[in-house]
C-alpha positions, 0 to 999 in steps of 0.5 A: 579202631572202628567204632561203628560196628555192624549188627545183624546181617551187616556183621560177618556178612559171609557167616550165617547164624546157623554156622555160628551155632555149629561153631559154638557147639563144636568149640571145646575151649572157653575163650573161643566159645565166648567170642563166638557167642558174642558174635552170634548175639551181634549177628542176631542184632543185639546191642553191645549193652545187651551182649554185656548183660547176657554174656557177663563180660565187660563192655570193653571185652565185647567191643574188642571181640566184635572189632576182632571179628570185623577185622579178621573174620570168623578166624578171630575166635581163636587167638593168634600165636605170639612169638615171644621175645627172641633168644639173645644167643643164637643156636650157633652161639649156644653150641659154641658156648657149650663147646667152650664150657666143655673145655678148660676155663684156661683155654678161654683165658681164665686162671681157675680150673673149673667154671663158675657162674661169674666166669661164664657171664664174663665169657658171654659178655666178652665173646658175644657182647651180651650180659646176663644176670646170675639167675638167668645164666643158671637157667641157660646153663641148665638148658645146655645140660650143665649142672652145678657141682659144689666142691667139697671143702677139706680140713686144713689139718687133714692128712691124705695118707691117713685118709687112704689108710682108713679107706683101705682098712674099710675096704678090707673089713667090708670086702665080699667073701671069696667065692668057693668052688660051689656050682653057680646058678645062671639065670636064663630066659625060659625060651632058651 
């Protein structure tokens, strides 16, 4: 890092004070505006300590901002977009995983009839060599448009025949009355 930061005309020699003032006036965001203000003060020949007092920012911030401008020029007012951490599974691998999850777990070598989070973690680890935590696997599955369904438990003494008979009685009890031969009204748009 360069510690000898120019001031006055040595600092940003290609940019005038008037240009810096126009950029500050047109800037909508606070951070870039503060950076431009720091650059303007330095361009006017102020010391780092004077800039710290007038802009009410830490000395390290002023020094880092001036260094940014010295390295990158006037575009240093705006932050560089950070790419972030790369995805662990490629888009192709995600589409393959989605296809496998739409199929039965038995097709992937599991004994269960439905997918669990642990089974999906084991599948991804076995097929792609990537391990996930259960929480992150939930996030990944939701991004693939899967939702968690909890199987409803049934009582061990429940009788399927009695349940069906109850449903049939309820359907008959609350069935809609039959339509008579009265004329029906049909709604249509007023234009027709």
